[in-house]
N, C-alpha and C positions, 0 to 999 in steps of 0.2 A: 371561626370555622364552625359549621354546623353539620351534624349527621342527619341526612335527609333520606326519606323513603318515599318513592313515587308509587302510588297505588292507582291502578287504572280500573275503570268500570268493568264489571264482569257479567252484568245482565242488561237486558234491553230497557229496564225501568230506571236506569240511571244508577249512580253510585250509591252505596249504602252510607249511612252517616259515618263520618270519620275517614271515608275513602275519597280518592280523587283530589286530595289536598296534601300539602307538605306538613308533616308533623315533626316536632322537635322532641327528641327523647333525651332526657337528662339522666345520667348515671355516672358513677366514678369512671367507667371506661370512656364515655363520650367526653367527659371533662378532661381526661388525660389526652385523648386524641386532639381536643381543642388546643391544649397547651403545646403539644408537639407540632401541630399545624401552624400555630403562631410563630414558634421558633423557626420552622422551616421557611415560612413566609418572610421573616426578617432576614434570614440568610440569603434567600433568593433575591430579595429586594436589594440587599447590599451588593450582591454579585452581579446582577443583571441591570437593575435600575429601571427596567421597563418591561412591559408585557405585551405580547401580541396574541391575536386570536387564532384559533385553529382554523385551517382552511375549511370552507363549507363542504359538507359531504356530497352535495349535489354535483353530479358529473365527475366525481373522483372517488374511486373505490376506497373504502376503509373496511378491512376485515373485522370480525368480531373481537379479535385481540385488541385492535385499536379502539373499537367502539366502547369497550369497557371503560375507557377514559372519559367518555362523554357524560355530562350531568343529566342529559335528557335529550330527546329528539330535537335536533335543530338548535340546541343550546351551545353557545360557544364555551370553550375551555380556556381559561387563562393559564399560560405557561410562560416561564422565563425565556427571554431571548438568549439562547446559549451562545457562549463565547468559547468555543472549543478551538483546537489547533488549526482547524480548517479556516476559521474566520481570519486568521493571521494572513494567509495568502491573499484573501480577497480584499484586505484593507491596505495592501501595500500601494505606495505611490512611487512610481518609477521615474527616474530622471529622464530628461529629454533624450531621445535616441534609443531608449530601452522601453518606451511606453507600450510597445507591442506585447511585452510580457504580461501586462496587466489584463489583456483581453483573453488570456488562456483560461478556459473553463476547466471544470474538474476532470473531464475526459482527457484533455491534453496533458494536464499536470500529472494525473495518475499514471497515464501510459508512459510518460517520460521519467517517472520515478525509477524505472528500471535502469536508466542510464546513470547510475551512481557508481561508487567505487567498485562494487562487486560486478556490476554490469560491464563496465569498461574493461576490467581485468578478464572477464569471461569472453567477451566478444573479441578482444585482442588476441587471446590465446587460441580461440577457434580459428581466426584468420591466419595466425602465424603457424599453427600446427597442421591445419588441414586445407589451407588456401580457401578456395571457393566451394569446397566440397560439402559444406553444411548450409549453404544458402537456401537450398530447398526447404530445410527445416524452418527457416524464418518465415516462409510463406505459410506453412502449416500452423506455426505458433501464432502468427498474426490473425489467422482466422479464429483460432481458439481464444485469443485475447479479446478480439472484438465481441465474441459471443458472451464470454464471462463478464467483461466490463459492462456490456449492455444489460445483462441480467441484473447486476447489482444496481445499476443506475435506475432500471425500471422498478425494482423493489423500493428504492428510495422515493421515487415519485408516486408509486401506488399506495404505499403505506405511511409515508411521512416519518419513517423511523430508520435508525441506523441498524447495521447488521447485528451488532452485539445485543441491542434491544430485542430484535426479532428472535434471535436464537434463545435468549433467556425465556421469553414469553411462550415460544412454541415448544421448546425441548426441556424447559425447567432448569433448575439449578445445576443438576449433574451434567446435562448436555452443554449448558453455558460454560461450566467449569472446564470440560474437556476441550471445547472450542477455544476458550480464552487461553488455556494452557498451551495449545498448539500455536496460537497467535503470539503468545509471550515468548515461547522458545524461538520461533522464527524471527521475530523482530529483535530479540536480544542478540541472536547470532548476527543479524544484519547490522545492528549497532556496532558490534565488534568489528565487522568488516569496514564500517565507515571510519573507525579510528585507525584501522590498519591502512586505509586509504590516505588518511591525514598523514600518518607516519611516512608512507611511501612517497607522497607528494613533496613533503618538506625535505626528505632526504635528497631529493633532486637538487635542492638549493643548499645542501651541506648542513642542514639542521638535524641533529640527532633526535631520534624518537623519544628519548628520555627527557627531552625538553618540550618538543612539539606536542606530544600527546597529553601530558598533564595540563599544559597551558590551554590547549584546545578544550579539554573537558571542563576545566574551571570557567573558561570564557563562555561556553555554551550554557552551563548551569547558571551563571550569573546573568547572562543576557535574557534567558527565558524567565527565571524567577523574579527578576527585578523589572520586568515589563519593558525592557529596551530592545528586545529581540526584533520586534517588527521593523525597527529602523535599520537594523543590520542585515536582516534576511535578504533584502533586495540586493545587497552587495554580493552575498553568497550566490544568489540566483543569477546575477549578472555575470559572475565569474564562470558559471557553467556554460555560458554562450561560447566559450572557447572550443567546446566539443562540436559546434556547428562547423568548425574548420574541416572536419573529416570528409564531408562531401567534396569540398574543393580539393583537399589533398588527394582524394581518390582519383579525381579527374586528371590532376597533374601527374599522378603516378603512372598513367597510361596502362591500365590493366587490360588484359585480353577480354574485351567485352563479349566476344563470341563464347568464350568459356564461362564468363559470368552468367550470361543468359542461359546457356545449356545446363549448368549445374544448379541454376535456380529452378528450372522447369523439370529436370530429370533427376529424380531422387537416387541417391546411392547410400548404402548403409554398410557399416563394418561391425561385425560382432567381435569387438575388442573391448576390454575393460576400460581403457582410457577414453575411447570414443564414446562409450555409453555414459561415462562420468561427465564428459563435456556436454553431451546431449541433455542429460538431466539438469546439469547446472544452467544451461541456456534457458531451459523452460522455467527453472526456479527463479532466475533473475529477471525474466521477462514477465511472468505472471506471478507476482509476489502477493502473499496474503495481505500485506499492508495496502496495496493498491485497491483491493476490493473493499476493505473497510473505508478507505478514504473516499472513493467515488460515491458509495451509497450514502454515507453521512453528509457529504457535501451537497448532493442533490436534495436530500431531505431538508437540510438547513436552508438551502436556497428557496424552498417553498415551491419547487417545480411540481405541477400537477400533470395528470395524464393527458389532459386537453392540450397542454403546452409541451408535451414530452418529445414531439417530433424533432425539434431543434436540439434538444439535449441528446437524443439518440444519434443524430448526425454528427454532433460534436464528439461524442464518445467514439464513434467509428473513425472519425478523422484523427483523433488523438492516438488511437491504437495504431493506425497505419503510419502516421507521422513518426511516432516514437520508434517503431520497428524499422522504418526506413533509415533513420539515423543509425540504428544498431547495425543494419546491413552494410551501411557505408563504412562503419568501423571495421567490420569483417573484411570487406573488399580492400580497404586501404592497407590493412595489415597483410592480407594475402598478396597484394601487388608489390609490397616492399619487403617485408620480413620473410614471407614464405618463398617468394621468387629468389631472394638473395641466398636462400639455403639450397637452391637448385632442386626444389621439390621434396627435399627430405623432411622439411618441417622443423620448427623451433619451439621448444617448450619455454615460454616466457617465465622468467624467474625474478626480473626486476622491472621497476617502472621505467627505467631508462630504455630498456628494450622495447617496451610498448610505445614509448614516445617516438620511436624511429618512423612510425607510420605517418607522422606529420612532417617528416623531413622534406618531401617534395614541395610543400607549401612554404615553409618558413626556414628551411635549412638548419643551420646550427641553433636556431631559436626554438626548435621543436620541443626540446626538453622543458623550456620555460613555459611555452603555451600549454603543453600537456600537464605540467605541474600545477599551473594556475587553475585549469579546468578541473583536474582531479581534486584539488584542495577545496574549491567552491562546492562541488557536488557532494563531497564527503562531509563538510561542515554543515551544509543545508540538511542533509539526511540525518546526521548525528543529532541535530536538534529536534527535527520534526518527528522522527521515529519514536524516541522514548516518550515524548509528550503525548503523541497520539495513542500509543499503546497504553499509557497510564489512563487516559480518558476512556478508552474502549473497555478496559478491564473494570475500572471503577463504575462506569456507567452500567455495565452488564449486571453488577451485583448491588447497585444502589449506594455505593460508598460516597462519602463527601469528596469533592474533587475541585480543582482549580489551582492555577499557579499562584494566585494571590493568597491562598490558604497556607497556614503554617504547618509544620509537622504535627503539632498537637491537634489542629483542626482537621487535617486530612492526611493521616499517617500512611494509609495505603497508597494514595495517589503520589504523595511526595516520596515515599519509600520506593515505589516502582520507578519513578522518573529518575531519581538520584541513583538508585541501585543499578539501573541499566547503563547509565553513564559511567559509573565507577567500574563496573564489570568490563564494559567495552574497553575502557582505558587500560585496566590492569592486564587483560589478555594481550592487547597490542604491545604492551611493554615487555613481554616475555623475551629474554635475550635470545638471539639467534633464531627467532621465529621467522620462517619464510613467508613474507607478507602476501605476495601474489598467490602462492599456493593456498594460503589460508583463505583468501577471498574466494577462490574457486570452490574450495571444500564447503564453505558456508552456503554458497549457491546450490551445491548438490543437496545439502540438507534441506534447504528451502524447497527444492523440487520434490524431495521425499515427503515433506509435510503438506505440500499443496493439495493432494487429493483429499485429505481429511477435511479441509475447509470447503473444497468444491462440493463434497457430499452434503454438507450443511446447506450450502447455497442452493443446490439443486432441489433438495427436499422442500426448502422454503418457497422457491420460485414456482414450484409445481403444486403447491398447496392452495386450493381454492378458498380455504378459510382465511388465508393470509392475503392472497392476490386476487381473488374473485375471478373475473373474466380475463385478467391480464397474466394468466399463467403462461408458461413456455409453450411454444408450438413444437411440432415434431422435429423440424430441422434443427432448431436450437438445442433440443434435448439430445439429438443424435451427436451433434458436435461436442456439447459439453460433457455428456456421459462418455463419449468416445475419448475425450481428452483425459478425463479422470481415470478411466480403466486402462487406457494405453500407457499413461504415465506410471500407474501403479505396477503394471506388468514390467515395464522397462526398469523401474526401481528394483523390483525383485530380482531380475536378471543381473542388474548392475551389482547389487549387494552380494549375490552368489558369486559373480566373477571376481569380486574383491576379497571375500572372506574365504571361499573354498581353497584357493591356492595357498593361503596361510596355514591351512591344516594338512597340506600335502595332496590335495585333490585338484588336479589340473582342470581348468574350466575357462574356455574362451581365451586361451593364451596365444 
């Protein structure tokens, strides 16, 4: 490694002696930098084994933050081919009959990440408690999700960097620390919800959580750290296909389609604490912080340029609409079965067995089995991907050593975060008498409260011409995105007031 200085001519008579050429400066500092560079090169070579060149700057914007990485105009920069958690999904080979899962791009995968344990519990509760009354909200959330997901995908294509990288470079260490703390809290809570989902799923088969949760935590840790997870992940992903039974179950339940259409197009709102909590929980489980990190990093790793971004944008929109359509069918199915069976009074779901009743019109007495398999697959998949992606994001933001192949001594922060999230998630889920379904919904409420923080970082980045150049947000996208952040913040404030004030004897929205 050499420390190089590029001097350019400053007069019309040509460069002065010693300028316009590469000079090598030798000092104790440069020799130390050489040694550090050699060690880093050895580590990156061992970890990646190959290098690729940066995409050419011509035709694709790179802001000054990215250009600092370049050795000179037009000079390629060698960088290791990253093998982050996102690479795992792209390297899966699916068995015959499930090959269609392999063509899912980052937009489809990210949008459907909301249909995990917390998402299923939230959507089921919405349908069982309010019938079709919140379907209009899914339309609004879908528009917001499309805009937010597209912004992050565009940032990945325009800058070639992940969200945590951009936050650190644009807002410094303090800004990155605040953003990563928000992400860490949100993803740790979501990991807890995944283990609660594992416990709830296996309780349907008579397996106590004091056996299922520790075994699941150990299995996930072993599969990821020993490099065998890629072979098992496709099984987990295939298990989640069970939730595609909801559209069929919805049709077989014969809902009142007139009411479905009416309540989808005509908004209705209730100023009640429970209603607001479910509203915020639905937003929190549909537009999760993890999804934004995932899609931007995935687009950057794929090497998508702005010239080829049109297809990525279309896939992002399709994924957002597709994922929320499945969510809407879950609400309709629960509304047509559980809510109707309560004669319009509504039911607060407290067990996974109640939520499984929505699949009854399709598979009858096997509804519990189908629901349990789907819930288990979705929970195991997210319980593995969430901690590892969080550990990658946090360590990447601050430049710590990272990689599942690294030991605790080599990458203590990375391994500590990954293992710590798994351990904490399992321990909380093991608390005796813990209402698992209610816990899942509470965690989605917290995610909804934390979401505006990350949205502000995203919006400031995507509107910064130093980062995005001509690819900054347009007026419509800014209206939708800022409207989402501000409206959600206001709803969270009202919800918190409606929850806390009655506890101190002040009636509010009772």
